[in-house]
C-alpha positions in Angstrom: 0.1 0.1 -0.2 1.8 3.3 -1.1 -0.7 5.9 0.0 -0.4 8.2 2.2 3.2 8.2 1.7 2.7 8.5 -2.0 0.7 11.6 -1.8 3.4 13.3 0.3 6.3 12.3 -1.6 7.8 9.8 0.5 9.1 6.3 -0.5 7.3 4.5 2.6 6.2 4.4 6.0 8.4 7.5 8.0 8.3 9.0 11.3 6.6 11.8 12.8 9.5 14.6 11.8 9.6 13.1 8.2 6.1 13.0 7.7 6.2 16.9 9.0 8.7 17.8 7.2 6.9 16.4 3.7 3.9 17.6 4.8 5.4 21.3 4.8 7.5 21.0 1.4 4.1 19.8 -0.5 2.0 23.2 1.4 4.2 25.1 -0.4 3.2 24.0 -4.2 -0.5 23.0 -2.8 -2.3 26.3 -2.0 -5.7 26.0 -0.6 -7.6 28.3 -2.6 -6.0 27.5 -5.8 -6.3 23.6 -5.5 -8.7 23.0 -2.7 -9.2 19.3 -3.8 -5.6 18.6 -3.8 -5.2 20.7 -0.9 -8.1 18.1 1.2 -6.1 14.9 -0.6 -2.9 16.2 0.9 -4.4 17.2 4.4 -6.0 13.6 4.6 -2.8 12.1 3.9 -1.0 14.0 6.3 -3.3 13.2 9.3 -3.3 9.3 8.4 0.5 9.3 8.1 0.6 10.8 11.5 -1.5 8.7 12.9 0.2 5.2 11.4 3.6 6.6 12.4 2.4 7.3 16.1 1.0 4.0 16.2 4.3 2.4 14.8 6.0 4.3 17.5 4.1 2.9 20.5 3.9 -0.8 18.8 8.0 -0.6 19.2 7.8 0.5 22.4 10.1 3.1 21.6 9.3 6.4 23.9 11.2 9.1 22.8 11.2 12.2 25.2 10.8 15.5 23.9 11.3 18.6 25.9 7.7 20.1 26.6 7.2 23.7 25.9 4.9 25.7 28.3 2.3 26.7 26.4 1.5 30.4 27.0 -1.7 30.8 27.9 -4.0 33.1 25.0 -4.7 36.4 25.8 -8.7 36.5 26.2 -10.4 39.4 25.1 -12.3 41.9 27.5 -16.2 41.7 27.3 -16.4 45.1 25.9 -13.8 44.1 23.5 -16.2 41.3 22.5 -19.5 43.1 22.2 -17.5 45.8 19.9 -16.4 43.2 17.5 -18.5 43.3 14.2 -19.8 40.8 11.8 -18.5 42.1 8.8 -15.0 42.6 10.2 -14.9 39.1 11.1 -13.1 36.5 8.5 -15.4 35.1 5.8 -16.3 31.4 6.5 -15.7 29.3 3.9 -17.7 25.5 4.5 -16.2 24.4 1.0 -12.4 24.7 2.0 -10.7 22.5 4.9 -11.5 23.0 8.5 -7.2 24.2 8.8 -8.5 27.2 7.1 -11.4 28.9 9.3 -10.2 32.2 10.7 -7.7 32.8 7.9 -8.4 35.6 5.7 -9.0 35.1 1.9 -5.9 35.4 -0.3 -3.6 35.1 2.7 0.3 33.5 2.2 1.7 31.4 4.3 5.5 30.9 4.9 5.1 27.1 5.9 8.7 26.5 7.2 8.4 29.2 9.6 4.9 28.1 10.6 6.6 24.5 11.4 9.4 26.2 13.5 7.4 28.3 15.7 4.9 25.5 16.1 1.8 27.5 15.6 -0.4 24.7 14.2 -3.7 25.9 12.8 -6.3 25.3 15.5 -7.9 22.2 14.1 -4.3 20.5 14.4 -3.7 21.1 18.3 -5.3 17.7 19.0 -3.0 16.0 16.9 -0.1 18.2 18.4 -1.4 16.9 21.7 -1.2 13.5 20.5 2.4 14.0 19.7 3.4 15.2 22.8 5.0 12.1 25.3 1.7 11.0 27.3 1.9 9.1 30.9 0.1 6.3 29.0 -0.2 4.4 32.7 -2.2 7.5 33.9 -4.1 7.0 30.8 -5.1 4.1 31.4 -5.7 4.7 35.0 -8.6 7.2 33.8 -9.9 4.8 31.8 -10.6 7.3 28.9 -10.6 4.5 26.3 -13.2 5.0 23.6 -15.9 3.1 24.0 -15.7 1.3 21.1 -12.2 0.0 22.3 -13.4 -1.4 25.8 -14.7 -4.3 24.5 -11.2 -5.7 24.3 -8.2 -5.4 21.8 -9.2 -6.1 18.4 -7.0 -7.1 15.5 -5.9 -3.9 13.8 -7.1 -3.6 10.2 -4.9 -3.0 7.4 -7.3 -0.4 5.0 -6.8 -0.2 1.3 -6.9 3.9 1.1 -6.3 3.9 -2.4 -9.4 1.9 -3.2 -11.6 3.5 -0.5 -10.6 7.0 -2.0 -11.2 5.9 -5.5 -14.6 4.7 -4.7 -15.6 7.6 -3.3 -14.4 9.9 -6.1 -16.4 7.2 -8.5 -19.5 7.5 -6.3 -19.3 11.6 -6.3 -19.0 11.6 -9.8 -21.8 9.3 -10.8 -23.7 11.7 -8.8 -22.7 14.1 -10.5 -23.3 12.9 -13.7 -27.0 12.0 -13.0 -28.0 15.4 -11.5 -26.5 16.5 -14.7 -28.5 14.1 -16.9 -31.7 14.5 -15.3 -31.2 18.7 -15.7 -30.6 18.1 -19.4 -33.6 15.8 -19.7 -35.6 18.5 -18.1 -34.3 21.4 -20.1 -34.7 18.9 -23.7 -38.3 18.0 -22.8 -39.1 22.0 -22.0 -37.3 22.9 -25.3 -39.1 20.0 -27.3 -42.5 21.2 -26.1 -41.6 24.8 -27.3 -40.7 23.4 -30.5 -43.7 21.5 -30.9 -46.0 24.4 -30.2 -44.4 26.3 -32.6 -44.3 24.0 -35.2 -48.1 23.9 -34.9 -49.0 27.4 -34.8 -46.8 28.0 -38.2 -48.5 24.7 -39.7 -52.0 26.5 -39.0 -50.7 29.9 -40.0 -49.5 28.5 -43.5 -52.4 26.5 -44.1 -54.7 29.2 -43.7 -52.2 31.0 -46.0 -52.6 28.8 -48.5 -56.4 28.2 -48.3 -56.8 31.9 -48.6 -54.3 32.0 -51.8 -56.4 29.6 -53.4 -59.3 31.2 -52.6 -57.9 34.4 -54.1 -56.5 32.6 -57.6 -59.7 30.8 -58.2 -61.7 34.3 -57.9 -59.5 35.9 -60.3 -59.6 33.1 -62.5 -55.8 32.9 -62.8 -54.1 31.1 -65.6 -52.2 27.7 -65.3 -49.0 29.1 -65.1 -49.9 30.7 -62.0 -51.3 27.8 -60.4 -48.2 25.9 -61.5 -46.2 28.5 -59.8 -48.0 28.8 -56.7 -48.0 25.1 -55.9 -44.4 24.8 -56.4 -43.8 27.8 -54.2 -41.8 26.8 -50.7 -45.1 27.6 -48.5 -47.3 25.1 -50.5 -44.3 22.5 -50.8 -43.2 23.0 -46.8 -47.3 22.5 -45.7 -48.7 20.1 -48.5 -48.5 16.8 -45.9 -50.7 18.8 -43.3 -53.6 17.1 -42.7 -55.3 20.1 -42.2 -54.5 21.4 -45.1 -55.7 18.3 -47.0 -59.0 18.2 -45.7 -59.3 22.2 -46.6 -58.2 21.1 -50.1 -60.9 18.4 -50.2 -63.7 20.9 -49.2 -62.6 23.4 -51.7 -62.2 21.2 -54.7 -65.8 19.7 -54.0 -67.6 22.8 -53.4 -65.8 25.2 -56.4 -65.9 24.8 -59.9 -61.7 24.9 -60.4 -60.5 24.9 -64.0 -58.9 22.2 -65.8 -55.6 23.7 -65.6 -56.1 24.3 -61.6 -56.9 20.9 -61.1 -54.2 19.4 -63.1 -51.5 21.5 -61.4 -52.9 20.8 -57.7 -52.5 17.1 -59.2 -49.0 17.1 -60.4 -48.3 19.0 -57.0 -48.9 16.0 -54.6 -47.1 14.0 -57.3 -50.3 11.6 -57.9 -49.0 11.1 -61.5 -46.7 8.8 -59.6 -49.3 7.5 -57.3 -50.5 7.8 -54.0 -48.2 7.8 -50.5 -50.8 8.5 -47.7 -54.3 6.6 -47.4 -55.6 10.2 -46.4 -54.9 11.6 -49.7 -57.0 8.9 -51.5 -60.1 10.9 -51.5 -58.3 14.3 -52.8 -56.6 11.9 -55.7 -60.2 10.7 -56.6 -61.4 14.2 -57.5 -58.4 15.1 -59.4 -58.3 12.0 -61.2 -60.3 13.0 -64.1 -58.0 16.1 -65.0 -55.1 13.7 -65.2 -56.8 11.3 -67.9 -58.2 14.4 -69.8 -54.6 15.6 -70.4 -53.0 12.2 -71.3 -56.0 11.9 -73.7 -55.2 15.2 -75.4 -51.4 14.3 -75.3 -52.0 11.0 -77.0 -54.2 12.4 -79.7 -51.9 15.3 -80.3 -48.9 12.6 -80.8 -50.8 10.6 -83.0 -51.8 14.0 -85.3 -47.7 15.0 -85.4 -46.7 11.5 -86.1 -49.2 11.6 -89.2 -47.8 14.7 -90.3 -44.3 13.5 -91.0 -45.3 11.1 -93.5 -47.9 13.4 -95.0 -45.4 16.3 -95.5 -42.6 14.4 -97.1 -45.2 12.6 -99.7 -47.0 16.0 -100.6 -43.3 17.2 -101.3 -42.5 14.0 -103.6 -46.1 14.1 -105.0 -45.1 17.9 -106.1 -42.1 17.1 -107.8 -43.6 13.9 -109.8 -46.7 16.1 -110.7 -44.6 18.8 -112.1 -42.2 16.3 -114.3 -45.0 13.6 -115.1 -47.2 13.9 -118.3 -50.3 13.2 -116.3 -50.3 16.4 -115.0 -53.9 16.8 -115.3 -54.6 13.7 -113.4 -52.7 15.0 -110.9 -54.5 18.4 -110.8 -57.8 16.9 -110.7 -56.6 14.8 -107.6 -55.0 17.1 -106.0 -58.3 19.2 -106.1 -60.4 16.5 -104.7 -57.9 16.5 -101.7 -58.1 19.9 -101.1 -61.7 19.7 -101.4 -61.8 16.9 -98.7 -59.3 19.6 -96.5 -61.7 22.0 -96.8 -64.4 19.9 -95.5 -62.4 18.8 -92.4 -61.5 15.3 -93.3 -58.1 15.8 -90.9 -59.7 17.8 -88.4 -63.2 15.8 -88.2 -64.1 14.8 -84.8 -64.7 11.0 -84.8 -68.3 9.9 -83.9 -69.2 7.7 -80.7 -70.9 4.8 -82.3 -72.0 2.1 -79.7 -69.5 3.2 -77.4 -66.5 3.0 -79.4 -64.7 5.8 -81.3 -64.3 5.9 -85.1 -62.1 7.9 -87.1 -62.3 9.3 -90.7 -61.6 6.7 -93.2 -60.3 9.2 -96.1 -57.9 10.8 -93.7 -56.3 7.4 -92.5 -56.0 6.3 -96.5 -54.4 9.0 -97.1 -51.9 9.4 -94.5 -50.9 5.8 -95.0 -50.4 6.2 -99.0 -48.4 9.0 -98.3 -46.3 7.3 -95.8 -45.7 4.2 -98.1 -44.3 6.5 -101.1 -42.3 8.7 -98.8 -40.9 5.0 -97.4 -40.0 3.9 -100.9 -39.2 7.0 -102.7 -37.7 9.4 -100.2 -33.8 8.6 -100.4 -34.0 8.6 -104.1 -35.7 12.2 -104.2 -33.1 13.3 -101.3 -30.3 12.3 -103.4 -31.8 13.8 -106.6 -32.3 17.6 -104.7 -28.8 17.4 -103.5 -27.6 16.3 -106.8 -29.8 19.4 -108.2 -28.3 21.6 -105.5 -24.8 20.7 -105.6 -24.8 21.0 -109.8 -24.9 24.4 -109.5 -21.6 25.1 -107.6 -18.7 22.3 -107.6 -17.0 23.5 -104.8 -19.8 23.1 -102.4 -20.3 19.7 -103.9 -17.0 19.0 -102.6 -17.0 20.5 -99.2 -20.1 18.2 -98.7 -17.7 15.2 -99.8 -15.2 16.2 -97.7 -17.6 16.7 -94.7 -19.4 13.4 -95.1 -16.0 11.3 -95.1 -13.8 13.3 -92.8 -16.2 14.4 -90.6 -15.1 18.0 -90.4 -16.4 21.1 -91.3 -14.5 22.9 -94.1 -15.2 25.8 -96.7 -14.1 27.0 -100.0 -11.7 29.7 -100.1 -12.7 30.8 -103.6 -16.0 31.5 -101.9 -15.5 33.0 -98.9 -14.7 36.7 -100.1 -14.2 38.3 -103.3 -10.1 38.9 -102.3 -9.6 35.1 -102.8 -11.9 34.8 -105.9 -8.7 34.3 -108.2 -7.4 31.2 -109.6 -4.9 30.5 -107.4 -7.5 29.6 -104.9 -9.8 27.7 -106.9 -9.0 24.5 -105.4 -8.1 25.8 -102.0 -10.1 25.2 -99.0 -10.0 25.7 -95.1 -11.1 24.5 -91.7 -14.1 26.2 -90.4 -12.5 25.7 -87.1 -9.3 27.1 -87.9 -9.2 29.7 -91.1 -5.5 29.7 -91.1 -5.5 25.7 -91.7 -6.1 25.8 -95.5 -5.2 22.5 -97.9 -6.1 21.3 -101.5 -8.9 19.7 -102.9 -9.8 19.1 -106.3 -12.8 17.2 -108.4 -11.7 13.9 -109.7 -14.5 12.2 -111.6 -17.8 11.0 -110.4 -18.4 10.2 -106.9 -18.8 6.2 -106.2 -17.7 5.3 -102.4 -18.6 1.6 -103.0 -16.1 1.4 -105.8 -13.5 3.6 -103.8 -14.3 6.9 -106.1 -14.6 9.7 -103.3 -14.9 11.9 -106.3 -12.2 14.0 -105.3 -8.6 14.4 -104.3 -7.1 16.0 -101.3 -4.1 16.2 -99.1 -6.1 17.1 -96.1 -4.8 13.8 -94.2 -1.1 15.0 -94.8 -2.0 18.4 -93.7 -3.7 17.4 -90.7 -0.7 15.3 -89.7 1.6 18.3 -90.6 -0.7 20.8 -88.3 -0.5 18.3 -85.3 3.4 17.6 -85.3 3.7 21.5 -85.5 1.7 22.1 -82.7 3.7 18.9 -80.7 7.0 20.8 -82.0 5.9 24.1 -80.4 4.9 22.7 -77.1 8.2 20.8 -77.2 10.5 24.0 -78.3 11.0 21.9 -81.4 11.5 24.2 -84.7 11.8 23.1 -88.4 9.3 20.3 -88.8 8.1 22.0 -92.4 12.0 22.7 -93.0 11.5 21.1 -96.4 8.5 22.7 -97.3 10.6 25.9 -97.8 9.4 27.2 -101.6 5.9 25.4 -101.3 2.7 27.4 -100.2 1.0 27.0 -97.1 -1.5 24.7 -98.6 1.0 22.1 -99.7 3.6 20.1 -98.2 5.9 17.3 -99.6 5.0 14.9 -96.7 8.3 14.7 -94.6 8.4 16.3 -91.2 11.5 16.8 -89.4 11.8 16.6 -85.6 15.5 17.8 -84.7 16.1 16.6 -81.7 18.7 18.1 -78.7 21.7 15.7 -77.9 20.6 15.2 -74.2 17.4 14.7 -72.1 14.8 14.0 -75.3 13.7 11.0 -73.9 10.6 12.3 -72.4 9.8 13.9 -76.1 10.3 10.6 -77.7 7.4 9.0 -75.7 5.2 12.2 -76.0 5.6 12.1 -79.6 4.4 8.0 -79.6 1.6 8.9 -77.3 0.2 11.8 -80.1 0.9 9.5 -83.1 -1.4 6.8 -81.3 -3.9 9.5 -80.7 -3.9 10.6 -84.2 -4.4 7.0 -85.4 -7.6 6.7 -83.8 -9.1 9.8 -85.4 -11.9 9.3 -87.9 -9.7 11.3 -90.4 -6.4 9.0 -90.2 -9.1 6.1 -90.6 -10.7 7.2 -94.1 -7.3 7.4 -95.4 -4.2 6.8 -93.8 -1.5 10.3 -94.4 1.2 9.6 -96.6 4.1 10.7 -94.7 7.2 10.2 -93.4 8.5 11.6 -89.6 11.8 12.0 -89.4 13.7 12.3 -86.4 17.2 13.8 -86.7 20.0 16.1 -85.0 20.6 19.6 -86.4 22.4 20.5 -89.6 26.2 19.3 -89.7 28.5 19.7 -92.8 27.6 16.2 -94.4 23.9 16.5 -93.6 21.7 15.5 -90.5 22.5 12.6 -88.3 19.1 10.5 -88.5 17.8 8.8 -85.4 14.6 7.4 -86.9 12.6 7.1 -90.3 9.1 6.4 -89.8 5.7 6.1 -91.9 2.2 5.3 -91.1 2.3 2.3 -93.6 5.2 0.6 -91.2 3.0 0.1 -88.3 2.8 1.8 -84.9 5.3 3.8 -83.9 7.6 2.1 -81.4 8.9 4.7 -79.1 10.7 2.4 -76.7 13.0 0.9 -79.2 13.4 4.6 -80.5 14.4 6.1 -77.2 16.7 3.5 -76.1 18.6 3.9 -79.3 19.0 7.8 -78.6 19.8 7.6 -74.9 22.4 5.2 -75.9 24.1 6.6 -79.3 23.0 9.4 -80.3 25.0 11.7 -78.6 27.9 9.5 -79.2 27.5 9.5 -83.0 27.0 13.2 -83.3 30.0 13.7 -81.5 32.1 11.4 -83.8 30.6 12.7 -86.9 32.0 16.4 -85.4 35.2 15.3 -84.8 35.9 13.7 -88.2 34.1 17.0 -89.8 36.8 19.3 -87.8 39.6 16.6 -88.4 40.4 16.0 -84.9 40.2 12.4 -85.3 43.9 11.8 -85.5 47.2 13.2 -83.9 46.2 16.7 -84.9 50.1 18.0 -83.5 51.8 16.4 -86.3 51.3 17.3 -89.8 51.0 13.2 -91.1 48.9 12.7 -88.0 47.4 9.0 -87.6 43.8 8.5 -87.9 42.3 7.0 -84.7 39.2 4.8 -84.6 36.7 6.1 -82.4 34.5 4.4 -79.5 31.8 5.5 -77.5 33.1 6.3 -74.0 30.0 6.7 -72.3 29.0 10.2 -70.1 31.5 11.8 -68.4 32.3 15.1 -66.5 35.0 18.1 -67.4 35.3 21.2 -65.7 31.8 20.8 -64.2 30.3 20.1 -67.7 28.4 17.0 -68.9 30.3 15.9 -71.7 30.1 12.8 -74.2 33.4 11.1 -74.0 34.9 8.9 -77.0 38.4 7.5 -77.0 40.4 7.4 -80.3 42.3 4.2 -80.5 45.8 4.0 -82.7 46.0 0.5 -84.7 47.7 -1.0 -81.8 44.0 -0.5 -80.0 45.6 1.4 -77.3 44.0 4.7 -76.6 46.0 7.5 -78.3 43.5 10.4 -77.5 40.4 11.3 -75.1 37.7 13.6 -76.7 35.2 15.3 -74.4 32.7 17.0 -76.1 30.3 19.3 -75.0 27.6 20.3 -77.5 25.8 22.9 -75.6 28.6 25.3 -75.1 30.4 24.2 -78.3 33.4 23.2 -76.4 35.9 20.2 -76.9 38.5 18.9 -74.5 41.0 16.8 -76.5 43.6 15.1 -73.8 46.3 12.3 -74.7 45.6 8.6 -73.6 48.4 8.8 -70.9 47.6 12.1 -69.4 45.6 11.0 -66.1 47.9 8.0 -65.5 51.2 10.3 -65.3 49.4 12.5 -62.6 48.0 15.7 -64.5 45.1 17.3 -63.6 42.0 19.4 -65.4 43.2 22.5 -64.3 46.4 22.0 -66.9 43.8 21.8 -69.8 43.3 24.8 -71.1 42.0 26.8 -74.5 44.2 26.0 -77.5 42.4 27.4 -80.6 39.1 28.1 -82.5 37.8 25.6 -84.7 35.4 26.3 -87.6 33.2 23.4 -89.1 33.4 23.3 -92.7 30.4 23.6 -94.7 28.4 25.2 -91.5 28.7 28.2 -89.4 29.4 26.0 -86.7 32.4 27.6 -84.5 34.1 25.1 -81.9 36.7 26.1 -78.6 39.4 23.4 -78.8 40.9 22.6 -75.1 44.2 20.9 -75.2 46.8 20.5 -72.0 49.6 22.8 -72.5 51.6 21.6 -69.8 52.1 18.0 -68.8 54.0 16.6 -65.8 57.3 15.3 -66.4 57.3 11.3 -66.7 
């Protein structure tokens, strides 16, 4: 059992002096006003520890005489002084604080060390101090002042678990506080709910009265259907439409008033009766409004049938008109048309059906006319449409070509010749443009009769090639690549030779190749690409050199999908070194350039290396014996070339010895390069 000594900061059972000293130390940091509960626990621990220390001392039979100090009698106030005391001058009595604080003014600070030295124990602890003094236990026994419960005889001393007792007491008090809080919250919540329920009932009744009054006003003013629909869709009606008072009020209103068809239909839809009745109390109102809904459905069905018949009749009349105008039986058709018009004037199509024996009968003439017109349109309409298109297109062949291109490639195009009088010249006769981008022009020319079944589109065009060129140019612009249409110099804007150059840098273009592969895959899925595969060649190369360009890859759509993985691997492994090797040959550095009859070296790939803090392509020049006679470090970004003898590093030389040697001019090109060579070498 660790309590109460743990509360006092003691390792275990201790003597009275240690208990008092520990209690005094704890009082310095446990103020009764700041922490009354902590002070109460500390004081309880001190009382229990003191009592147990004295009991242990008595059981051990050790009596340590302590010098008694004669206590000076406290001066008693005179009666007159007692009567003159005012209650408001007395210190405030705080029942919630420990009894050791009685008579202490609020906010008074104690010097507990001085208090212990002077033995000015609070009044409630004087009994403990008297118990701490040395008693004559024989005299005490003779007086027989033993407590009554102890006179029955010695009982076995109990070992109390004070930690558990205090914990149980704290738990009971916490549970009591929790129950009181729950009861108060329950009562408060019940009061709030009652108030909310009363307020809701009052608002619901006011809303019902307002709705019924508004409906009365709308009915008196003979409101239109839109006004009824607007009111029934308002928040006021929607929030209160489920009220039973409102439902009963609407039943009375509908049963006693002659509401219009529009008002009944609007109310029917406002309650969602078209989807069914959700509540039993709504069924009487549903039955009252159901005839209006049935009437609307019947009208809608008749209107749908009328519109359906109007379509074949219209096309039939158009076709018949064309046939009549070109037929030798023109007179017969004229007479037939007059009969039909006479029937229309008599109201055949609009004639209301008669009710015979509970069954409705339609007009037989109208039905026969509609069926015949629909049948004729079904068989003859495709040919008629084609003929009309041919007639219209024959007036302007450019418009006919535009229709063909739009139908085949799925893009809207226009003729530059017909665009404005500025372009109405012979040079723009076969030039067309995309309506989505007027700057993108291409060529289209008529080519015989159109027969798509036999592969004759009726025209020739370079639209697929130009679409590919525009896509590649946009890609190059996004990746800072120029010169895609470099080989088209001398051609017009609407022309291309079909060869597109993608000039790659010598480092870090792997992602560009991957993105290019994704672009080509997307283009292959487009509609215009599927109509006709573009006849182009895509060339991935380096910048121009004296003997041309270093070609990395050539690809055309006819070869199949573009393999970007293979092209990227080739680029990252050998492209920069191949360019550097060609550059050394053109500058005549692939030999011992310090001698007039320098021996040519075989250049091999040395990988990527660092020279003077720059990333360079390293090449090794091998002599006839296969030994490294020269090392080359080519920095293409800054046009620097470092030439180092093969045994330069083995002889202990450093980069600082490699300095500028001379300027080199690339033959047949404007390229200028700086040559670096070690001027000083270590003696060896």
